[in-house]
All heavy atoms as a GROMACS GRO file, in nm:
protein
  616
    1MET      N    1   0.081  -0.119   0.000
    1MET     CA    2   0.000   0.000   0.000
    1MET      C    3   0.086   0.126   0.000
    1MET      O    4   0.055   0.222  -0.070
    1MET     CB    5  -0.092  -0.004   0.123
    1MET     CG    6  -0.188   0.109   0.132
    1MET     SD    7  -0.307   0.091   0.000
    1MET     CE    8  -0.426   0.206   0.050
    2GLU      N    9   0.190   0.123   0.082
    2GLU     CA   10   0.279   0.238   0.089
    2GLU      C   11   0.350   0.259  -0.044
    2GLU      O   12   0.377   0.374  -0.083
    2GLU     CB   13   0.382   0.219   0.201
    2GLU     CG   14   0.322   0.226   0.339
    2GLU     CD   15   0.426   0.200   0.447
    2GLU    OE1   16   0.547   0.197   0.416
    2GLU    OE2   17   0.386   0.183   0.562
    3ASP      N   18   0.380   0.146  -0.114
    3ASP     CA   19   0.447   0.158  -0.244
    3ASP      C   20   0.360   0.232  -0.344
    3ASP      O   21   0.410   0.312  -0.424
    3ASP     CB   22   0.482   0.019  -0.298
    3ASP     CG   23   0.589  -0.050  -0.213
    3ASP    OD1   24   0.663   0.021  -0.144
    3ASP    OD2   25   0.598  -0.174  -0.221
    4ILE      N   26   0.231   0.206  -0.340
    4ILE     CA   27   0.138   0.271  -0.433
    4ILE      C   28   0.132   0.421  -0.403
    4ILE      O   29   0.132   0.504  -0.493
    4ILE     CB   30  -0.003   0.207  -0.423
    4ILE    CG1   31   0.004   0.063  -0.473
    4ILE    CG2   32  -0.105   0.288  -0.502
    4ILE    CD1   33  -0.123  -0.014  -0.456
    5ILE      N   34   0.129   0.456  -0.277
    5ILE     CA   35   0.125   0.596  -0.238
    5ILE      C   36   0.253   0.666  -0.283
    5ILE      O   37   0.249   0.776  -0.338
    5ILE     CB   38   0.103   0.611  -0.086
    5ILE    CG1   39  -0.036   0.560  -0.048
    5ILE    CG2   40   0.121   0.757  -0.041
    5ILE    CD1   41  -0.060   0.553   0.101
    6ILE      N   42   0.367   0.602  -0.261
    6ILE     CA   43   0.496   0.661  -0.300
    6ILE      C   44   0.502   0.678  -0.451
    6ILE      O   45   0.543   0.783  -0.503
    6ILE     CB   46   0.613   0.575  -0.248
    6ILE    CG1   47   0.619   0.584  -0.094
    6ILE    CG2   48   0.745   0.620  -0.309
    6ILE    CD1   49   0.717   0.489  -0.031
    7LEU      N   50   0.459   0.573  -0.525
    7LEU     CA   51   0.458   0.581  -0.671
    7LEU      C   52   0.363   0.690  -0.719
    7LEU      O   53   0.394   0.763  -0.815
    7LEU     CB   54   0.420   0.447  -0.733
    7LEU     CG   55   0.527   0.337  -0.727
    7LEU    CD1   56   0.471   0.206  -0.781
    7LEU    CD2   57   0.650   0.378  -0.806
    8SER      N   58   0.249   0.704  -0.655
    8SER     CA   59   0.153   0.809  -0.691
    8SER      C   60   0.213   0.948  -0.669
    8SER      O   61   0.196   1.037  -0.752
    8SER     CB   62   0.025   0.795  -0.609
    8SER     OG   63  -0.038   0.673  -0.636
    9ILE      N   64   0.283   0.963  -0.560
    9ILE     CA   65   0.347   1.092  -0.530
    9ILE      C   66   0.455   1.122  -0.633
    9ILE      O   67   0.466   1.233  -0.685
    9ILE     CB   68   0.404   1.094  -0.387
    9ILE    CG1   69   0.290   1.091  -0.285
    9ILE    CG2   70   0.495   1.214  -0.365
    9ILE    CD1   71   0.335   1.072  -0.142
   10ILE      N   72   0.535   1.022  -0.667
   10ILE     CA   73   0.643   1.041  -0.764
   10ILE      C   74   0.586   1.078  -0.901
   10ILE      O   75   0.630   1.174  -0.964
   10ILE     CB   76   0.732   0.915  -0.772
   10ILE    CG1   77   0.810   0.899  -0.641
   10ILE    CG2   78   0.827   0.924  -0.892
   10ILE    CD1   79   0.885   0.768  -0.631
   11PHE      N   80   0.491   0.999  -0.949
   11PHE     CA   81   0.433   1.028  -1.080
   11PHE      C   82   0.352   1.157  -1.080
   11PHE      O   83   0.352   1.231  -1.178
   11PHE     CB   84   0.348   0.910  -1.129
   11PHE     CG   85   0.429   0.791  -1.170
   11PHE    CD1   86   0.414   0.669  -1.106
   11PHE    CD2   87   0.522   0.801  -1.272
   11PHE    CE1   88   0.489   0.559  -1.144
   11PHE    CE2   89   0.598   0.692  -1.310
   11PHE     CZ   90   0.582   0.570  -1.246
   12GLY      N   91   0.284   1.184  -0.970
   12GLY     CA   92   0.209   1.309  -0.959
   12GLY      C   93   0.303   1.429  -0.961
   12GLY      O   94   0.275   1.530  -1.025
   13SER      N   95   0.415   1.417  -0.893
   13SER     CA   96   0.514   1.526  -0.892
   13SER      C   97   0.571   1.545  -1.032
   13SER      O   98   0.591   1.659  -1.077
   13SER     CB   99   0.627   1.494  -0.795
   13SER     OG  100   0.577   1.486  -0.663
   14GLY      N  101   0.597   1.436  -1.101
   14GLY     CA  102   0.650   1.444  -1.237
   14GLY      C  103   0.552   1.511  -1.330
   14GLY      O  104   0.591   1.595  -1.412
   15ALA      N  105   0.426   1.478  -1.317
   15ALA     CA  106   0.324   1.540  -1.401
   15ALA      C  107   0.312   1.689  -1.369
   15ALA      O  108   0.297   1.772  -1.460
   15ALA     CB  109   0.190   1.470  -1.382
   16LEU      N  110   0.319   1.723  -1.243
   16LEU     CA  111   0.310   1.863  -1.202
   16LEU      C  112   0.429   1.943  -1.255
   16LEU      O  113   0.413   2.054  -1.306
   16LEU     CB  114   0.302   1.874  -1.049
   16LEU     CG  115   0.288   2.014  -0.992
   16LEU    CD1  116   0.158   2.077  -1.041
   16LEU    CD2  117   0.291   2.009  -0.840
   17ILE      N  118   0.547   1.883  -1.247
   17ILE     CA  119   0.666   1.950  -1.299
   17ILE      C  120   0.654   1.968  -1.450
   17ILE      O  121   0.686   2.074  -1.503
   17ILE     CB  122   0.794   1.871  -1.262
   17ILE    CG1  123   0.817   1.880  -1.111
   17ILE    CG2  124   0.915   1.922  -1.340
   17ILE    CD1  125   0.925   1.787  -1.059
   18SER      N  126   0.607   1.866  -1.521
   18SER     CA  127   0.590   1.876  -1.665
   18SER      C  128   0.488   1.984  -1.701
   18SER      O  129   0.509   2.063  -1.793
   18SER     CB  130   0.543   1.742  -1.723
   18SER     OG  131   0.640   1.644  -1.701
   19LEU      N  132   0.378   1.987  -1.630
   19LEU     CA  133   0.275   2.087  -1.655
   19LEU      C  134   0.328   2.227  -1.629
   19LEU      O  135   0.304   2.320  -1.706
   19LEU     CB  136   0.152   2.060  -1.569
   19LEU     CG  137   0.032   2.149  -1.590
   19LEU    CD1  138  -0.016   2.141  -1.734
   19LEU    CD2  139  -0.081   2.112  -1.495
   20THR      N  140   0.404   2.242  -1.522
   20THR     CA  141   0.464   2.372  -1.491
   20THR      C  142   0.559   2.416  -1.602
   20THR      O  143   0.560   2.532  -1.642
   20THR     CB  144   0.539   2.365  -1.357
   20THR    OG1  145   0.448   2.323  -1.254
   20THR    CG2  146   0.598   2.498  -1.320
   21ALA      N  147   0.639   2.323  -1.653
   21ALA     CA  148   0.732   2.355  -1.762
   21ALA      C  149   0.657   2.396  -1.888
   21ALA      O  150   0.696   2.491  -1.956
   21ALA     CB  151   0.822   2.235  -1.790
   22ILE      N  152   0.549   2.328  -1.919
   22ILE     CA  153   0.469   2.362  -2.037
   22ILE      C  154   0.410   2.502  -2.022
   22ILE      O  155   0.416   2.585  -2.113
   22ILE     CB  156   0.358   2.257  -2.059
   22ILE    CG1  157   0.420   2.125  -2.104
   22ILE    CG2  158   0.256   2.306  -2.161
   22ILE    CD1  159   0.324   2.008  -2.104
   23LEU      N  160   0.353   2.530  -1.906
   23LEU     CA  161   0.293   2.662  -1.883
   23LEU      C  162   0.398   2.773  -1.885
   23LEU      O  163   0.375   2.881  -1.940
   23LEU     CB  164   0.217   2.664  -1.750
   23LEU     CG  165   0.088   2.580  -1.747
   23LEU    CD1  166   0.030   2.578  -1.606
   23LEU    CD2  167  -0.012   2.632  -1.846
   24THR      N  168   0.514   2.747  -1.828
   24THR     CA  169   0.621   2.846  -1.827
   24THR      C  170   0.668   2.874  -1.970
   24THR      O  171   0.688   2.989  -2.009
   24THR     CB  172   0.739   2.797  -1.742
   24THR    OG1  173   0.693   2.774  -1.609
   24THR    CG2  174   0.852   2.899  -1.739
   25GLY      N  175   0.684   2.768  -2.049
   25GLY     CA  176   0.724   2.784  -2.188
   25GLY      C  177   0.621   2.863  -2.267
   25GLY      O  178   0.655   2.950  -2.349
   26HIS      N  179   0.495   2.835  -2.241
   26HIS     CA  180   0.387   2.908  -2.310
   26HIS      C  181   0.390   3.056  -2.273
   26HIS      O  182   0.378   3.143  -2.360
   26HIS     CB  183   0.252   2.847  -2.274
   26HIS     CG  184   0.136   2.926  -2.325
   26HIS    ND1  185   0.103   2.930  -2.458
   26HIS    CD2  186   0.047   3.005  -2.262
   26HIS    CE1  187  -0.002   3.009  -2.474
   26HIS    NE2  188  -0.038   3.056  -2.356
   27ASN      N  189   0.406   3.084  -2.144
   27ASN     CA  190   0.411   3.224  -2.100
   27ASN      C  191   0.530   3.297  -2.160
   27ASN      O  192   0.520   3.413  -2.198
   27ASN     CB  193   0.413   3.231  -1.948
   27ASN     CG  194   0.279   3.199  -1.886
   27ASN    OD1  195   0.176   3.209  -1.951
   27ASN    ND2  196   0.280   3.159  -1.760
   28ARG      N  197   0.644   3.230  -2.170
   28ARG     CA  198   0.762   3.293  -2.229
   28ARG      C  199   0.739   3.325  -2.376
   28ARG      O  200   0.773   3.434  -2.423
   28ARG     CB  201   0.884   3.203  -2.215
   28ARG     CG  202   0.943   3.204  -2.077
   28ARG     CD  203   1.069   3.123  -2.070
   28ARG     NE  204   1.118   3.118  -1.934
   28ARG     CZ  205   1.197   3.024  -1.886
   28ARG    NH1  206   1.237   2.926  -1.966
   28ARG    NH2  207   1.236   3.027  -1.762
   29SER      N  208   0.683   3.229  -2.449
   29SER     CA  209   0.659   3.254  -2.592
   29SER      C  210   0.554   3.363  -2.610
   29SER      O  211   0.565   3.446  -2.702
   29SER     CB  212   0.617   3.126  -2.664
   29SER     OG  213   0.494   3.078  -2.613
   30LYS      N  214   0.456   3.368  -2.523
   30LYS     CA  215   0.354   3.472  -2.529
   30LYS      C  216   0.417   3.610  -2.504
   30LYS      O  217   0.387   3.706  -2.575
   30LYS     CB  218   0.246   3.444  -2.424
   30LYS     CG  219   0.130   3.538  -2.424
   30LYS     CD  220   0.028   3.494  -2.319
   30LYS     CE  221  -0.080   3.596  -2.299
   30LYS     NZ  222  -0.175   3.556  -2.194
   31LEU      N  223   0.506   3.619  -2.407
   31LEU     CA  224   0.575   3.745  -2.378
   31LEU      C  225   0.665   3.787  -2.494
   31LEU      O  226   0.672   3.905  -2.527
   31LEU     CB  227   0.656   3.734  -2.249
   31LEU     CG  228   0.576   3.736  -2.120
   31LEU    CD1  229   0.667   3.708  -2.000
   31LEU    CD2  230   0.505   3.869  -2.103
   32LYS      N  231   0.732   3.690  -2.557
   32LYS     CA  232   0.816   3.722  -2.671
   32LYS      C  233   0.733   3.780  -2.785
   32LYS      O  234   0.774   3.876  -2.851
   32LYS     CB  235   0.892   3.599  -2.720
   32LYS     CG  236   1.006   3.558  -2.630
   32LYS     CD  237   1.077   3.434  -2.682
   32LYS     CE  238   1.187   3.390  -2.589
   32LYS     NZ  239   1.254   3.269  -2.638
   33LEU      N  240   0.616   3.722  -2.808
   33LEU     CA  241   0.527   3.775  -2.912
   33LEU      C  242   0.478   3.915  -2.877
   33LEU      O  243   0.470   4.002  -2.965
   33LEU     CB  244   0.407   3.682  -2.933
   33LEU     CG  245   0.436   3.551  -3.006
   33LEU    CD1  246   0.312   3.462  -3.005
   33LEU    CD2  247   0.482   3.578  -3.147
   34GLN      N  248   0.447   3.938  -2.751
   34GLN     CA  249   0.404   4.072  -2.709
   34GLN      C  250   0.515   4.174  -2.728
   34GLN      O  251   0.490   4.287  -2.771
   34GLN     CB  252   0.359   4.069  -2.562
   34GLN     CG  253   0.225   4.003  -2.542
   34GLN     CD  254   0.186   3.996  -2.394
   34GLN    OE1  255   0.270   4.005  -2.305
   34GLN    NE2  256   0.057   3.980  -2.368
   35ILE      N  257   0.638   4.134  -2.698
   35ILE     CA  258   0.752   4.224  -2.716
   35ILE      C  259   0.769   4.257  -2.864
   35ILE      O  260   0.788   4.374  -2.900
   35ILE     CB  261   0.880   4.162  -2.658
   35ILE    CG1  262   0.873   4.161  -2.506
   35ILE    CG2  263   1.004   4.237  -2.705
   35ILE    CD1  264   0.981   4.080  -2.438
   36LYS      N  265   0.761   4.157  -2.951
   36LYS     CA  266   0.773   4.182  -3.095
   36LYS      C  267   0.662   4.274  -3.143
   36LYS      O  268   0.685   4.363  -3.225
   36LYS     CB  269   0.768   4.050  -3.173
   36LYS     CG  270   0.896   3.971  -3.163
   36LYS     CD  271   0.886   3.843  -3.244
   36LYS     CE  272   1.011   3.759  -3.229
   36LYS     NZ  273   1.003   3.635  -3.306
   37MET      N  274   0.540   4.252  -3.093
   37MET     CA  275   0.428   4.336  -3.132
   37MET      C  276   0.450   4.481  -3.089
   37MET      O  277   0.427   4.574  -3.167
   37MET     CB  278   0.298   4.283  -3.071
   37MET     CG  279   0.174   4.356  -3.116
   37MET     SD  280   0.022   4.284  -3.052
   37MET     CE  281   0.035   4.325  -2.880
   38LEU      N  282   0.499   4.501  -2.968
   38LEU     CA  283   0.527   4.636  -2.920
   38LEU      C  284   0.639   4.702  -3.000
   38LEU      O  285   0.633   4.822  -3.028
   38LEU     CB  286   0.563   4.633  -2.771
   38LEU     CG  287   0.446   4.606  -2.676
   38LEU    CD1  288   0.498   4.588  -2.534
   38LEU    CD2  289   0.344   4.717  -2.683
   39GLU      N  290   0.739   4.624  -3.038
   39GLU     CA  291   0.847   4.679  -3.121
   39GLU      C  292   0.793   4.726  -3.256
   39GLU      O  293   0.829   4.833  -3.305
   39GLU     CB  294   0.957   4.575  -3.141
   39GLU     CG  295   1.041   4.549  -3.017
   39GLU     CD  296   1.136   4.432  -3.032
   39GLU    OE1  297   1.123   4.354  -3.130
   39GLU    OE2  298   1.224   4.417  -2.945
   40LYS      N  299   0.707   4.646  -3.317
   40LYS     CA  300   0.648   4.683  -3.446
   40LYS      C  301   0.559   4.806  -3.431
   40LYS      O  302   0.560   4.895  -3.516
   40LYS     CB  303   0.567   4.566  -3.505
   40LYS     CG  304   0.650   4.448  -3.547
   40LYS     CD  305   0.739   4.485  -3.663
   40LYS     CE  306   0.820   4.365  -3.708
   40LYS     NZ  307   0.911   4.397  -3.816
   41GLU      N  308   0.480   4.811  -3.324
   41GLU     CA  309   0.394   4.927  -3.301
   41GLU      C  310   0.479   5.053  -3.281
   41GLU      O  311   0.443   5.160  -3.331
   41GLU     CB  312   0.305   4.904  -3.179
   41GLU     CG  313   0.191   4.808  -3.203
   41GLU     CD  314   0.106   4.783  -3.080
   41GLU    OE1  315   0.130   4.847  -2.974
   41GLU    OE2  316   0.016   4.699  -3.089
   42THR      N  317   0.590   5.040  -3.210
   42THR     CA  318   0.680   5.153  -3.189
   42THR      C  319   0.739   5.200  -3.321
   42THR      O  320   0.747   5.319  -3.348
   42THR     CB  321   0.793   5.115  -3.091
   42THR    OG1  322   0.734   5.071  -2.968
   42THR    CG2  323   0.885   5.231  -3.064
   43GLU      N  324   0.779   5.103  -3.404
   43GLU     CA  325   0.834   5.137  -3.535
   43GLU      C  326   0.731   5.208  -3.621
   43GLU      O  327   0.761   5.310  -3.686
   43GLU     CB  328   0.880   5.008  -3.604
   43GLU     CG  329   0.947   5.028  -3.737
   43GLU     CD  330   0.989   4.895  -3.798
   43GLU    OE1  331   1.022   4.800  -3.723
   43GLU    OE2  332   0.989   4.886  -3.922
   44LEU      N  333   0.608   5.159  -3.622
   44LEU     CA  334   0.502   5.223  -3.699
   44LEU      C  335   0.472   5.364  -3.647
   44LEU      O  336   0.449   5.457  -3.725
   44LEU     CB  337   0.375   5.138  -3.697
   44LEU     CG  338   0.379   5.010  -3.779
   44LEU    CD1  339   0.253   4.927  -3.753
   44LEU    CD2  340   0.391   5.042  -3.927
   45GLU      N  341   0.473   5.379  -3.517
   45GLU     CA  342   0.447   5.512  -3.458
   45GLU      C  343   0.558   5.609  -3.497
   45GLU      O  344   0.531   5.725  -3.528
   45GLU     CB  345   0.438   5.501  -3.305
   45GLU     CG  346   0.405   5.629  -3.235
   45GLU     CD  347   0.267   5.684  -3.265
   45GLU    OE1  348   0.181   5.610  -3.317
   45GLU    OE2  349   0.244   5.803  -3.236
   46GLN      N  350   0.682   5.562  -3.498
   46GLN     CA  351   0.794   5.646  -3.537
   46GLN      C  352   0.780   5.689  -3.683
   46GLN      O  353   0.802   5.805  -3.716
   46GLN     CB  354   0.927   5.572  -3.516
   46GLN     CG  355   1.049   5.658  -3.540
   46GLN     CD  356   1.059   5.774  -3.444
   46GLN    OE1  357   1.018   5.764  -3.328
   46GLN    NE2  358   1.112   5.885  -3.490
   47LEU      N  359   0.739   5.596  -3.770
   47LEU     CA  360   0.717   5.629  -3.910
   47LEU      C  361   0.604   5.731  -3.925
   47LEU      O  362   0.612   5.823  -4.007
   47LEU     CB  363   0.686   5.504  -3.991
   47LEU     CG  364   0.803   5.409  -4.014
   47LEU    CD1  365   0.753   5.279  -4.077
   47LEU    CD2  366   0.909   5.473  -4.100
   48ARG      N  367   0.499   5.715  -3.845
   48ARG     CA  368   0.388   5.809  -3.850
   48ARG      C  369   0.433   5.949  -3.809
   48ARG      O  370   0.398   6.049  -3.873
   48ARG     CB  371   0.274   5.762  -3.759
   48ARG     CG  372   0.148   5.845  -3.770
   48ARG     CD  373   0.046   5.810  -3.665
   48ARG     NE  374   0.089   5.847  -3.532
   48ARG     CZ  375   0.084   5.972  -3.481
   48ARG    NH1  376   0.039   6.071  -3.554
   48ARG    NH2  377   0.123   5.996  -3.359
   49ILE      N  378   0.514   5.956  -3.705
   49ILE     CA  379   0.564   6.085  -3.658
   49ILE      C  380   0.654   6.149  -3.763
   49ILE      O  381   0.645   6.270  -3.788
   49ILE     CB  382   0.640   6.067  -3.524
   49ILE    CG1  383   0.538   6.034  -3.413
   49ILE    CG2  384   0.721   6.190  -3.487
   49ILE    CD1  385   0.601   5.990  -3.283
   50GLU      N  386   0.739   6.070  -3.826
   50GLU     CA  387   0.828   6.123  -3.931
   50GLU      C  388   0.744   6.175  -4.048
   50GLU      O  389   0.774   6.281  -4.103
   50GLU     CB  390   0.924   6.015  -3.979
   50GLU     CG  391   1.033   5.983  -3.879
   50GLU     CD  392   1.119   5.865  -3.922
   50GLU    OE1  393   1.106   5.819  -4.037
   50GLU    OE2  394   1.199   5.820  -3.840
   51GLY      N  395   0.640   6.101  -4.086
   51GLY     CA  396   0.552   6.145  -4.194
   51GLY      C  397   0.480   6.274  -4.159
   51GLY      O  398   0.468   6.365  -4.242
   52TYR      N  399   0.436   6.284  -4.035
   52TYR     CA  400   0.369   6.406  -3.988
   52TYR      C  401   0.465   6.524  -3.993
   52TYR      O  402   0.429   6.634  -4.037
   52TYR     CB  403   0.317   6.383  -3.846
   52TYR     CG  404   0.253   6.504  -3.785
   52TYR    CD1  405   0.123   6.543  -3.821
   52TYR    CD2  406   0.320   6.582  -3.691
   52TYR    CE1  407   0.064   6.655  -3.765
   52TYR    CE2  408   0.262   6.694  -3.634
   52TYR     CZ  409   0.133   6.730  -3.672
   52TYR     OH  410   0.076   6.841  -3.617
   53ALA      N  411   0.590   6.502  -3.951
   53ALA     CA  412   0.689   6.610  -3.951
   53ALA      C  413   0.719   6.655  -4.094
   53ALA      O  414   0.729   6.776  -4.121
   53ALA     CB  415   0.817   6.564  -3.882
   54MET      N  416   0.730   6.560  -4.186
   54MET     CA  417   0.757   6.595  -4.325
   54MET      C  418   0.639   6.673  -4.385
   54MET      O  419   0.659   6.771  -4.456
   54MET     CB  420   0.785   6.469  -4.408
   54MET     CG  421   0.919   6.409  -4.378
   54MET     SD  422   0.975   6.269  -4.480
   54MET     CE  423   0.832   6.201  -4.552
   55GLU      N  424   0.519   6.630  -4.355
   55GLU     CA  425   0.400   6.698  -4.406
   55GLU      C  426   0.390   6.839  -4.349
   55GLU      O  427   0.355   6.934  -4.420
   55GLU     CB  428   0.274   6.618  -4.373
   55GLU     CG  429   0.148   6.672  -4.432
   55GLU     CD  430   0.143   6.661  -4.584
   55GLU    OE1  431   0.210   6.574  -4.641
   55GLU    OE2  432   0.071   6.743  -4.646
   56THR      N  433   0.422   6.854  -4.220
   56THR     CA  434   0.420   6.985  -4.157
   56THR      C  435   0.522   7.078  -4.223
   56THR      O  436   0.492   7.195  -4.250
   56THR     CB  437   0.449   6.972  -4.006
   56THR    OG1  438   0.350   6.886  -3.948
   56THR    CG2  439   0.445   7.107  -3.937
   57GLU      N  440   0.642   7.026  -4.247
   57GLU     CA  441   0.745   7.106  -4.312
   57GLU      C  442   0.702   7.146  -4.454
   57GLU      O  443   0.722   7.260  -4.497
   57GLU     CB  444   0.877   7.029  -4.317
   57GLU     CG  445   0.991   7.104  -4.380
   57GLU     CD  446   1.031   7.229  -4.306
   57GLU    OE1  447   0.999   7.242  -4.185
   57GLU    OE2  448   1.095   7.316  -4.368
   58LYS      N  449   0.640   7.053  -4.525
   58LYS     CA  450   0.592   7.083  -4.660
   58LYS      C  451   0.487   7.194  -4.656
   58LYS      O  452   0.491   7.288  -4.737
   58LYS     CB  453   0.532   6.957  -4.723
   58LYS     CG  454   0.478   6.976  -4.862
   58LYS     CD  455   0.416   6.847  -4.913
   58LYS     CE  456   0.344   6.870  -5.044
   58LYS     NZ  457   0.269   6.753  -5.088
   59MET      N  458   0.394   7.186  -4.562
   59MET     CA  459   0.291   7.289  -4.551
   59MET      C  460   0.351   7.424  -4.511
   59MET      O  461   0.309   7.528  -4.560
   59MET     CB  462   0.183   7.246  -4.450
   59MET     CG  463   0.098   7.132  -4.503
   59MET     SD  464  -0.038   7.069  -4.400
   59MET     CE  465  -0.032   7.152  -4.249
   60ARG      N  466   0.453   7.422  -4.425
   60ARG     CA  467   0.520   7.545  -4.385
   60ARG      C  468   0.587   7.611  -4.506
   60ARG      O  469   0.576   7.733  -4.527
   60ARG     CB  470   0.624   7.517  -4.277
   60ARG     CG  471   0.686   7.645  -4.218
   60ARG     CD  472   0.808   7.615  -4.132
   60ARG     NE  473   0.918   7.558  -4.210
   60ARG     CZ  474   0.997   7.627  -4.294
   60ARG    NH1  475   0.979   7.755  -4.312
   60ARG    NH2  476   1.095   7.566  -4.358
   61MET      N  477   0.651   7.531  -4.588
   61MET     CA  478   0.716   7.585  -4.706
   61MET      C  479   0.615   7.640  -4.806
   61MET      O  480   0.636   7.745  -4.866
   61MET     CB  481   0.803   7.477  -4.772
   61MET     CG  482   0.925   7.439  -4.690
   61MET     SD  483   1.018   7.301  -4.756
   61MET     CE  484   1.082   7.373  -4.906
   62GLU      N  485   0.503   7.570  -4.822
   62GLU     CA  486   0.397   7.619  -4.911
   62GLU      C  487   0.340   7.751  -4.861
   62GLU      O  488   0.313   7.843  -4.939
   62GLU     CB  489   0.287   7.515  -4.925
   62GLU     CG  490   0.327   7.394  -5.008
   62GLU     CD  491   0.220   7.286  -5.009
   62GLU    OE1  492   0.115   7.302  -4.942
   62GLU    OE2  493   0.242   7.185  -5.078
   63LEU      N  494   0.322   7.761  -4.731
   63LEU     CA  495   0.270   7.884  -4.672
   63LEU      C  496   0.368   8.000  -4.694
   63LEU      O  497   0.328   8.110  -4.732
   63LEU     CB  498   0.243   7.865  -4.523
   63LEU     CG  499   0.188   7.985  -4.448
   63LEU    CD1  500   0.053   8.028  -4.505
   63LEU    CD2  501   0.175   7.953  -4.300
   64GLU      N  502   0.496   7.973  -4.672
   64GLU     CA  503   0.598   8.075  -4.694
   64GLU      C  504   0.601   8.118  -4.841
   64GLU      O  505   0.612   8.236  -4.872
   64GLU     CB  506   0.735   8.021  -4.651
   64GLU     CG  507   0.845   8.124  -4.653
   64GLU     CD  508   0.823   8.236  -4.554
   64GLU    OE1  509   0.765   8.213  -4.446
   64GLU    OE2  510   0.863   8.349  -4.587
   65HIS      N  511   0.589   8.023  -4.929
   65HIS     CA  512   0.586   8.054  -5.073
   65HIS      C  513   0.464   8.140  -5.107
   65HIS      O  514   0.475   8.238  -5.183
   65HIS     CB  515   0.584   7.924  -5.154
   65HIS     CG  516   0.578   7.945  -5.301
   65HIS    ND1  517   0.685   7.990  -5.374
   65HIS    CD2  518   0.477   7.926  -5.389
   65HIS    CE1  519   0.650   8.000  -5.500
   65HIS    NE2  520   0.523   7.961  -5.512
   66SER      N  521   0.350   8.106  -5.049
   66SER     CA  522   0.228   8.184  -5.074
   66SER      C  523   0.243   8.326  -5.021
   66SER      O  524   0.200   8.424  -5.086
   66SER     CB  525   0.107   8.119  -5.007
   66SER     OG  526   0.082   7.993  -5.064
   67LYS      N  527   0.305   8.343  -4.903
   67LYS     CA  528   0.328   8.476  -4.848
   67LYS      C  529   0.417   8.558  -4.940
   67LYS      O  530   0.389   8.675  -4.968
   67LYS     CB  531   0.394   8.466  -4.710
   67LYS     CG  532   0.303   8.428  -4.599
   67LYS     CD  533   0.383   8.422  -4.468
   67LYS     CE  534   0.300   8.376  -4.353
   67LYS     NZ  535   0.382   8.372  -4.229
   68GLN      N  536   0.523   8.498  -4.989
   68GLN     CA  537   0.614   8.569  -5.079
   68GLN      C  538   0.544   8.607  -5.208
   68GLN      O  539   0.562   8.717  -5.260
   68GLN     CB  540   0.737   8.483  -5.110
   68GLN     CG  541   0.832   8.470  -4.993
   68GLN     CD  542   0.948   8.378  -5.025
   68GLN    OE1  543   0.955   8.320  -5.133
   68GLN    NE2  544   1.039   8.364  -4.930
   69TYR      N  545   0.461   8.517  -5.260
   69TYR     CA  546   0.388   8.544  -5.384
   69TYR      C  547   0.293   8.663  -5.364
   69TYR      O  548   0.282   8.752  -5.448
   69TYR     CB  549   0.311   8.420  -5.428
   69TYR     CG  550   0.228   8.442  -5.552
   69TYR    CD1  551   0.288   8.449  -5.676
   69TYR    CD2  552   0.090   8.455  -5.541
   69TYR    CE1  553   0.213   8.469  -5.790
   69TYR    CE2  554   0.013   8.476  -5.655
   69TYR     CZ  555   0.074   8.483  -5.778
   69TYR     OH  556  -0.001   8.503  -5.891
   70LEU      N  557   0.222   8.666  -5.249
   70LEU     CA  558   0.130   8.775  -5.219
   70LEU      C  559   0.205   8.908  -5.204
   70LEU      O  560   0.159   9.012  -5.254
   70LEU     CB  561   0.049   8.748  -5.094
   70LEU     CG  562  -0.066   8.646  -5.106
   70LEU    CD1  563  -0.123   8.616  -4.968
   70LEU    CD2  564  -0.172   8.698  -5.199
   71LEU      N  565   0.317   8.907  -5.137
   71LEU     CA  566   0.396   9.029  -5.122
   71LEU      C  567   0.445   9.080  -5.257
   71LEU      O  568   0.442   9.200  -5.283
   71LEU     CB  569   0.513   9.004  -5.028
   71LEU     CG  570   0.480   8.987  -4.879
   71LEU    CD1  571   0.604   8.948  -4.801
   71LEU    CD2  572   0.418   9.114  -4.824
   72GLU      N  573   0.489   8.990  -5.341
   72GLU     CA  574   0.537   9.032  -5.474
   72GLU      C  575   0.423   9.083  -5.561
   72GLU      O  576   0.440   9.180  -5.636
   72GLU     CB  577   0.606   8.914  -5.544
   72GLU     CG  578   0.742   8.880  -5.484
   72GLU     CD  579   0.802   8.757  -5.547
   72GLU    OE1  580   0.746   8.703  -5.645
   72GLU    OE2  581   0.908   8.712  -5.497
   73SER      N  582   0.306   9.020  -5.548
   73SER     CA  583   0.192   9.064  -5.630
   73SER      C  584   0.143   9.202  -5.585
   73SER      O  585   0.091   9.280  -5.664
   73SER     CB  586   0.080   8.962  -5.629
   73SER     OG  587   0.025   8.950  -5.500
   74ARG      N  588   0.156   9.236  -5.456
   74ARG     CA  589   0.114   9.367  -5.405
   74ARG      C  590   0.210   9.477  -5.448
   74ARG      O  591   0.172   9.591  -5.466
   74ARG     CB  592   0.104   9.365  -5.254
   74ARG     CG  593  -0.017   9.289  -5.204
   74ARG     CD  594  -0.029   9.303  -5.054
   74ARG     NE  595  -0.146   9.229  -5.009
   74ARG     CZ  596  -0.178   9.212  -4.882
   74ARG    NH1  597  -0.100   9.264  -4.789
   74ARG    NH2  598  -0.285   9.145  -4.849
   75LYS      N  599   0.337   9.441  -5.465
   75LYS     CA  600   0.435   9.540  -5.506
   75LYS      C  601   0.416   9.584  -5.649
   75LYS      O  602   0.448   9.696  -5.686
   75LYS     CB  603   0.578   9.482  -5.490
   75LYS     CG  604   0.622   9.470  -5.347
   75LYS     CD  605   0.762   9.412  -5.339
   75LYS     CE  606   0.806   9.393  -5.195
   75LYS     NZ  607   0.939   9.333  -5.189
   76GLN      N  608   0.360   9.499  -5.730
   76GLN     CA  609   0.342   9.531  -5.872
   76GLN      C  610   0.226   9.616  -5.896
   76GLN      O  611   0.151   9.678  -5.881
   76GLN     CB  612   0.326   9.403  -5.954
   76GLN     CG  613   0.451   9.320  -5.954
   76GLN     CD  614   0.430   9.187  -6.024
   76GLN    OE1  615   0.321   9.156  -6.071
   76GLN    NE2  616   0.533   9.108  -6.033
   0.00000   0.00000   0.00000
C-alpha cells in the first residue's frame, strides 16, 4: 500500500513538474510575441511621426511661398 502511495506521489510530482514547464514555456513565448508586437507598433508610430513632420514642413514651405507670392503681387 505504501508503495502505491509513494509511486503516486512520484508520478504526480512528475506530471506537475511537466505541466509547470509547459505553462512556463507558453508564458515565455507569449511574452516574446508581445515584445515583438510592441516593437512593431513603436516602429510604426515612429514612421507616422516622421511622416507628420515631413507633411508639416511641406505645408510650412507652401505657406511661406504663398506669403512671398502675395507680397510680390502687391508690389506690382
